[in-house]
N, C-alpha and C positions, 0 to 999 in steps of 0.2 A: 428710608421713610417709614414711619411707624404706621402700621396698618390701621390703628385706631384713628390717627389724625386724618388719614386718607378717607376712611369710612365716614367720619364726621363731616369732612368737607363734601364728599359726594352726596351725602344725605341732605346737607344744607343746600347744595347746589340744585338738587332735584326738586326740593320743595319750593325754592325761590326762582326757578327758571323763568316762569312766565313774567314775573315782576322784573327780573333782570333784563329780559328781552324788551319789555316796555321802556325801561329806563335807557337802554342802549339805543332804542329807536329815536330818542331825542338827541343822541350824540352822533349817530351815523346812519346812513341810508340802509345799510345791511346790518341790522341789529343782531341777527343770529350769529353771523361771522364774528362780530365784535365780542359777543358773550363767549363764544368758543375760544377765541384768541386769548381773552383774559383768563378763562378757565385754565388753559394750558400754562399761562404765566404763573398762576397761583400754584398749580401742580408742581411746577419746577421749584418753586420756593419751598413747598412742603417736602419735596424729594431731597432737597439740600438740608433738611432738618431745621430750616428756619422757622421760628415760632411766629405765628400770626395771631396776635392777641384779639383783635377786633376784626374777625373775618368779613362781616358785611361791609364795614367801613373800608377795609383794605380793598375788597373786591370793587366797590363803587369807585374809589379813588384810582385804582389800577385801570379800570375801564375808561375813566375820563382821560387819564394820561395816555393810554393807548390810542384813544380816538383822536388825539391831537398830535401824537408823535409817531411811534413805531408802527402801529396798525395803519395809520393814514398813509405812511410811506409805502408799506407793503401792499396796501390795497389799491394803489394807483392803477387805474385801468387805461390802457392806451388802445386806440382804434387800430386794428390790423388792416393793412391794405392788401387786398387779394392780389396774388401774383398772376393768376390767370382768371379771366372773366368767364362766366358761364357761356356766354355767346361764342367763345373761342372753341368750345368742344364740338366734336362731330357727333351730332345727335342721331344720325341715321343708323350707326352701329348699335347704339343703345336701344333704339326703337326696334331694330331687328331682333336683338336678344330678348327684349320683352315680349315681342310677338311669338318668338319660339317658345318661351316659357309658358305663355298663355295656351299655345297649341298643345303642349305636353299635358295640359289638364284634361285632354280627351283620352289620355292613357290611364290604365289602372295604376294603382300604387306600385305594384311590383314592376310593371313594365317601365314606369317613369324612373324608378330607382336604378334598374338595370341599365337603361339607356343613359342615365346620368353618369354612372360609373364608366360605361363604355366611352362616353364623350370626354370624360376627365382623364382618359388614357389608361385606365386599369386593364390589366390582362384578364380576360375572361377565365383563363385556366386558373389563375391565382384566386379570383373571386370564387370559382367553383370549389377549389381546395378549402378555402376558409369558411365558406358557407355550407358546404355539403350539398349544394344544388348541382345537378349534372350539367356539364358544360354545354351539351346540346340544348338543354332547356333555356340556358342564358342566351345562346345565339338565336334560337327560335324567337325568344322574346324581343330581341333587338330587331330581327327581321320583320316581325309582325308590327312592331312599333313604327318602323320606317314606312311600312305600307300604309298604316293608319294615318300617319302624319302627311304622307303624300296625298291621300284622299282629302284630308282636311284642307290642305293648301289648294288643291284643285277646286274644291267647293267654294273657298273664299275668293278665288280668282273669277269664278263664274258669277 
């Protein structure tokens, strides 16, 4: 593909984009997709070194043909039937997790992150080695976080 032909095409396309979308809206309900599809088709022709003498005319004709043939077939949308309904889910577990997340907002940023790493199964010794934070500080943070969360839970129950 000659870079000059590609540059000319891209410049023309950029300048005419709004008008092309307007014309495509008369041919298909998703005008932007139709214009982009036709753009790629024209780009393939330019890449194959095919000469397009009347670019605007060719683009409009290609857009019309795509809207009644290839693009229409590709664009066919079918309704997907859900395999599991939302009502089949056990919402109590998700509610419990959300409440736990809300309760961690009572912790400082550092404590919340250390507790998250601990609950995700990270070794505190490994976290200590990688972060440079003493392992006793990490375990103390976990201990204090647990106490704080227990207090919040007791307050919520009362």
